[in-house]
Each structure stands twice: as structure tokens, then as C-alpha cells.
C-alpha positions as CSV (number, residue, x, y, z in Angstrom):
1,M,-26.8,13.8,-12.3
2,H,-28.5,12.5,-8.9
3,E,-29.9,14.8,-5.7
4,L,-29.7,13.7,-2.5
5,E,-32.1,16.5,-0.1
6,L,-32.1,16.1,3.8
7,K,-35.4,17.7,5.9
8,Q,-34.8,18.2,9.7
9,V,-33.0,14.6,9.4
10,G,-32.1,13.5,13.1
11,K,-31.2,10.7,14.6
12,T,-31.5,10.0,18.8
13,F,-29.8,6.8,20.5
14,K,-31.6,6.5,24.0
15,N,-31.0,9.9,25.8
16,K,-28.4,10.7,23.3
17,T,-28.5,13.2,20.3
18,A,-26.4,12.2,17.7
19,V,-27.9,14.0,14.7
20,Q,-30.1,17.1,14.8
21,D,-31.8,18.6,11.8
22,V,-29.9,18.4,8.8
23,N,-31.5,20.5,6.1
24,V,-29.2,20.2,2.8
25,L,-29.3,19.2,-0.4
26,L,-26.4,17.7,-2.1
27,G,-26.1,17.6,-6.2
28,H,-22.7,17.1,-8.5
29,G,-19.4,17.0,-7.4
30,V,-17.3,16.7,-3.7
31,Y,-18.6,17.5,-0.6
32,G,-16.2,17.8,2.4
33,L,-18.3,17.0,5.8
34,L,-15.9,18.2,8.2
35,G,-16.1,17.8,12.0
36,E,-14.2,16.4,15.2
37,N,-14.2,12.9,16.2
38,G,-17.9,12.6,17.8
39,A,-19.4,15.0,15.5
40,G,-22.0,12.9,14.3
41,K,-20.3,12.5,10.8
42,T,-20.5,8.3,10.6
43,T,-24.2,8.4,11.9
44,L,-25.4,11.0,9.4
45,M,-23.3,8.8,6.8
46,R,-25.2,5.7,8.1
47,M,-28.3,7.5,7.2
48,L,-27.3,8.4,3.8
49,C,-26.7,4.8,2.8
50,G,-29.8,4.0,4.5
51,I,-28.0,1.8,6.9
52,L,-30.1,3.6,9.8
53,K,-33.4,5.0,9.8
54,P,-33.6,8.6,11.0
55,T,-35.6,9.3,14.2
56,H,-37.0,12.0,12.7
57,G,-37.0,13.5,8.5
58,T,-36.6,12.3,5.9
59,I,-33.7,11.6,3.3
60,R,-34.8,11.8,-0.6
61,C,-33.0,11.1,-3.4
62,D,-34.8,12.6,-6.8
63,G,-37.1,13.3,-4.5
64,I,-38.0,9.7,-3.7
65,P,-37.3,8.9,0.3
66,I,-34.5,6.1,0.1
67,M,-36.0,3.9,2.5
68,Q,-39.0,3.5,-0.5
69,M,-36.3,2.9,-3.0
70,G,-34.6,0.1,-1.6
71,G,-32.2,-2.0,-4.3
72,E,-33.0,0.9,-6.7
73,Y,-30.7,2.8,-4.0
74,R,-28.6,0.7,-3.3
75,R,-27.7,0.0,-7.0
76,L,-26.4,4.0,-7.2
77,L,-24.7,4.1,-4.1
78,G,-21.3,3.2,-3.2
79,Y,-20.0,2.7,0.1
80,L,-16.7,3.1,2.3
81,P,-17.3,2.6,6.1
82,Q,-14.8,4.3,8.7
83,D,-13.8,0.7,9.8
84,F,-13.6,-1.4,6.7
85,G,-14.0,-5.2,7.4
86,Y,-12.1,-7.4,4.9
87,Y,-10.7,-11.0,4.8
88,G,-7.2,-11.3,5.9
89,D,-6.4,-14.8,3.6
90,F,-8.2,-13.3,0.5
91,S,-6.3,-11.3,-1.9
92,A,-7.1,-8.7,-3.3
93,L,-8.7,-10.1,-6.3
94,R,-10.6,-13.4,-4.8
95,F,-11.8,-10.1,-2.3
96,L,-13.4,-8.2,-5.0
97,N,-14.5,-11.1,-6.9
98,Y,-16.5,-12.0,-3.6
99,M,-17.7,-8.5,-3.7
100,A,-18.5,-8.1,-6.9
101,A,-20.9,-11.8,-6.3
102,L,-22.2,-9.6,-3.0
103,K,-24.0,-6.8,-5.0
104,A,-24.5,-9.7,-8.0
105,L,-23.0,-8.2,-10.6
106,P,-22.6,-10.1,-13.7
107,E,-19.5,-12.2,-13.9
108,E,-17.6,-10.4,-17.6
109,Y,-18.8,-7.3,-16.3
110,A,-17.1,-7.8,-13.0
111,K,-13.9,-9.5,-14.0
112,N,-13.1,-6.3,-16.5
113,R,-14.4,-3.8,-13.8
114,I,-12.1,-5.6,-11.3
115,D,-9.5,-5.0,-13.7
116,E,-9.8,-0.9,-14.6
117,L,-10.5,-0.6,-10.3
118,L,-7.2,-2.6,-9.9
119,E,-5.3,-0.1,-12.6
120,M,-6.9,3.0,-11.4
121,V,-6.1,2.2,-7.1
122,D,-2.4,1.3,-8.9
123,L,-2.6,-2.5,-6.9
124,T,-2.7,-4.6,-10.4
125,K,0.6,-5.8,-9.6
126,E,-0.5,-7.2,-5.9
127,K,-3.7,-8.2,-7.0
128,K,-2.6,-11.7,-6.0
129,N,-1.2,-11.0,-2.5
130,K,-3.0,-11.7,0.9
131,L,-5.0,-8.4,2.0
132,K,-3.2,-9.7,5.8
133,T,0.4,-8.5,4.1
134,F,-1.0,-4.7,2.7
135,S,-0.4,-1.9,4.6
136,G,-2.9,0.4,5.8
137,G,-2.7,2.7,2.5
138,M,-3.4,-0.5,0.3
139,L,-6.6,-1.5,2.3
140,R,-7.9,1.8,1.8
141,R,-7.3,1.7,-1.9
142,I,-8.7,-1.7,-1.8
143,G,-11.5,-0.2,0.0
144,I,-12.5,2.3,-2.6
145,A,-12.0,0.0,-5.5
146,Q,-14.9,-2.0,-3.7
147,A,-17.3,0.8,-3.4
148,L,-16.9,1.6,-7.1
149,L,-17.8,-2.1,-8.3
150,N,-21.2,-1.1,-9.3
151,D,-20.3,2.4,-10.9
152,P,-22.0,3.8,-8.3
153,E,-23.3,7.9,-8.9
154,I,-23.9,8.2,-5.4
155,L,-20.3,7.6,-3.3
156,V,-19.8,8.0,0.8
157,L,-17.0,7.8,2.0
158,D,-16.6,7.6,6.2
159,E,-12.8,9.1,7.2
160,P,-11.1,7.4,3.9
161,T,-7.7,8.8,4.6
162,S,-7.6,7.8,8.5
163,G,-4.7,6.0,9.5
164,L,-2.8,7.2,5.9
165,D,0.7,8.2,6.1
166,P,1.1,11.9,3.9
167,G,2.3,10.1,0.5
168,E,-1.0,7.3,0.8
169,R,-3.1,10.2,1.5
170,V,-2.3,12.9,-1.1
171,R,-2.7,9.8,-3.4
172,F,-5.8,9.1,-2.1
173,R,-7.0,13.0,-2.3
174,N,-6.5,12.5,-6.2
175,I,-8.1,9.4,-7.0
176,I,-11.4,11.2,-5.1
177,S,-10.7,14.4,-6.9
178,S,-11.6,12.8,-9.9
179,L,-13.7,10.6,-9.1
180,G,-16.1,13.9,-8.3
181,K,-16.1,14.6,-12.1
182,N,-18.9,12.9,-13.1
183,R,-20.9,11.6,-9.8
184,L,-21.9,12.7,-6.1
185,V,-19.1,12.2,-3.5
186,I,-19.4,12.4,0.0
187,L,-16.3,12.7,2.2
188,S,-16.1,12.6,6.1
189,T,-13.2,13.7,7.9
190,H,-11.4,15.9,10.9
191,I,-8.6,16.7,8.8
192,V,-8.7,19.8,7.2
193,S,-6.2,18.9,4.7
194,D,-8.1,16.2,3.3
195,I,-11.1,18.3,2.0
196,E,-9.0,21.5,1.4
197,Y,-8.0,21.4,-2.1
198,I,-10.9,18.7,-3.4
199,A,-14.1,19.8,-2.2
200,D,-16.4,21.6,-4.3
201,Q,-18.7,22.2,-1.2
202,I,-17.8,22.1,2.6
203,M,-20.1,21.3,5.5
204,I,-18.7,22.1,8.6
205,M,-20.6,19.4,11.5
206,K,-20.3,19.8,15.1
207,E,-22.5,17.8,17.9
208,G,-24.7,16.5,15.6
209,T,-25.6,19.8,14.0
210,I,-24.2,21.4,10.4
211,L,-22.8,25.0,11.3
212,H,-21.7,26.2,8.0
213,I,-22.3,25.3,4.3
214,G,-20.2,26.7,1.2
215,D,-17.4,26.9,-1.2
216,E,-14.3,27.3,0.4
217,A,-14.1,31.0,-0.5
218,K,-17.6,31.9,1.2
219,I,-16.5,30.0,4.3
220,L,-13.1,31.6,3.8
221,E,-15.2,35.2,3.7
222,A,-17.7,34.3,7.0
223,A,-14.3,34.6,9.0
224,K,-12.4,37.1,7.4
225,G,-10.9,39.6,10.3
226,C,-11.1,37.5,12.4
227,V,-7.7,36.2,12.6
228,W,-5.1,37.9,14.0
229,K,-1.2,37.3,14.7
230,C,1.0,38.1,17.9
231,I,4.2,37.9,19.7
232,V,3.7,37.7,23.2
233,S,5.5,36.3,26.5
234,G,5.0,33.0,27.4
235,S,3.0,33.3,30.5
236,M,0.4,36.0,28.5
237,A,0.6,33.1,25.8
238,D,-1.1,31.2,28.5
239,E,-3.7,33.8,29.5
240,L,-4.6,34.4,26.1
241,G,-4.6,30.2,25.1
242,R,-7.4,30.3,28.4
243,Q,-9.0,33.5,26.7
244,Y,-9.2,33.0,22.7
245,V,-9.3,30.0,20.2
246,I,-5.5,29.8,19.2
247,S,-4.9,28.2,16.3
248,N,-1.2,28.1,15.8
249,L,2.1,28.8,18.2
250,R,5.4,29.0,17.8
251,N,8.2,29.3,20.1
252,Q,10.5,32.3,19.3
253,G,12.8,31.9,22.1
254,E,12.2,33.5,25.2
255,Q,8.1,34.6,23.8
256,V,5.7,33.0,21.3
257,E,4.1,33.5,18.1
258,L,0.4,32.8,18.6
259,R,-2.2,32.7,15.8
260,I,-5.7,33.6,17.3
261,V,-9.4,33.0,16.2
262,S,-11.4,35.9,17.7
263,M,-13.7,38.7,16.4
264,E,-11.9,40.9,18.6
265,K,-8.7,42.1,18.8
266,P,-7.0,40.0,21.1
267,V,-3.7,42.1,22.3
268,E,-3.4,46.0,21.2
269,D,0.2,45.1,19.1
270,A,-1.8,41.9,17.4
271,E,-2.2,42.0,13.6
272,S,-4.7,41.0,11.0
273,V,-3.5,38.2,8.7
274,E,-5.3,36.1,6.4
275,V,-7.9,33.4,6.8
276,T,-6.9,29.7,6.6
277,L,-9.8,26.9,6.2
278,E,-8.1,25.5,9.0
279,D,-8.6,29.0,10.8
280,A,-12.3,29.4,9.9
281,Y,-13.4,25.5,11.1
282,L,-12.0,26.5,14.2
283,F,-13.9,30.1,14.2
284,F,-17.0,27.9,13.3
285,T,-16.9,25.3,15.7
286,K,-15.1,27.8,18.6
287,K,-12.8,24.7,19.7
288,K,-9.8,25.8,22.1
289,Y,-6.9,23.8,23.0
290,S,-4.5,24.7,26.2
291,L,-1.4,25.8,26.2
292,A,-0.5,25.1,29.7
293,G,3.4,24.7,30.5
294,I,4.7,26.5,27.0
295,G,6.5,29.4,28.8
């Protein structure tokens, strides 16, 4: 198994810092990179793939800087970008053959591998159909197939479930979970449920910085005792929304049930409740949402 080590990795574009001082060691398993849009996830993923060069810091694979490894590193790597480009008039089979040629895979190996991958992503029956006729979920599955053509030991997936319906999202999560058994998988997303059940380690990112890393139990433990439930009037809910992080609300006639993320008890009759991963994410990022107009 391979290891990726990031030391003081940062990236600046003109006057904007997209990623700053990231220090992580990644080994075997599924790593979920969780952060809102604009947090720096895509920039970090592109640096991990060698597409972008860090402004400062180093990324090493098994102790060797990836920029020095060249083709050796690319042979280890599979990448599904957030904006997955494809040729709409190509059939699924033609597209995968084209990608295999770009990766310089032997013809016989490519043929067998493509058949295997089409079966894995459940697109064998559609392999002769043009990609422009595919749904968003089918295209993402073709995307993961092309990323796996060279049987990579390091798989980087940037927002892989973006635009998928719930059923396709579940299907995709199951595929990713199975892939994590024998390789290093790094998956970035802004959707908590994408990684809640499949990530061995979760990295929470905000404004270019990794705020916290650990398994789900460790992250939930860090936010323990900081989630509260209370039932208040609509006007009080609006006031509390200006003071605290609200993770959920539910209207109950003239009153509102709030789920509040706070280190302090927000109101006298608030009840401490069990922490979810979404609560913990809000606890670390301290993101507030306006409740104006709910009363």
C-alpha cells in the first residue's frame, strides 16, 4: 500500500490563498474531504494529482516528491474531476477505449479491463449507447470506470456524486466503499451523507485549512455535549438563529423545534442530544444560516 504525505502544502492564486499549510498523512482506506463549495477542496485535489504545483510545501508518495516521480506517479493514480469532460457522440465503449489508449494501456489488457469495469458500474447493456443519451448518474459511473482503467492504487474523486439523485448517490457510495478495500481513496464532497457511512477518516476543510481529521467516532466525540434541542416561539427562533448555529428546525404549529450547535446551553429548557456528523461539521465550521421569516 502507498502513502501520501502533505507537509505545509499551500496554494495561492494572485492575492487569494486557496489552500494553506495542509499537513496530513494518508494511507490505506477511504478518506472523505468535507467542506462547503469554495473551501479549497478542488485545488487540494488537483495538487494531489500533480495538475497544480503547490506554491509552497511538498506532497510525497512513499517519501518521494510526486513532481519528481512523473509517469511513475501517474501510473499509480486514478482521477475523476468535478467537471468530467467527455465526447457526447462517443459510445461508452468507444470512450473507454479512447481513454485506455491515452493511458497507453496494452490493447488486450484494455479490452478485458473495460469489460470488467462496465460490469462493475452496471453499464454493460448500455455500452454501445452514445454518452449524450446518458443520465447524470450514468455519466458519473462512466467517469469512475475511466478513472479505474489502469487499476490505480491511489484514487482521487472530486465531488463524485454532484448532481445525482438519491438512488444514484447510494449506488455510487457503494461502489466507492468497495474500492476502498485495497487502495487509497480520497473523496471530496460538500454533502455529509456521501461520506458518513463509507469514510474511514474524515477531513473537515474550511477556507483552505484542514480544521479536523479523524474517524467518525473521534469527530463526534469532539462535538459531544454541544448539540441542543428546544421548542420556542417563532420570534425566539429568529433571535436564537442570530446568536447560534442552527442545524435543523421543524415547525410545530405556533412553535418551532430547533436543533442548536453551541458549546453553551442556548436557553434554560434546552435538552442535550446526541451529535450527528452534520452537527459536528457545523460545530467545526461554525456556519450560520438565517432563519428570517420562519415565525
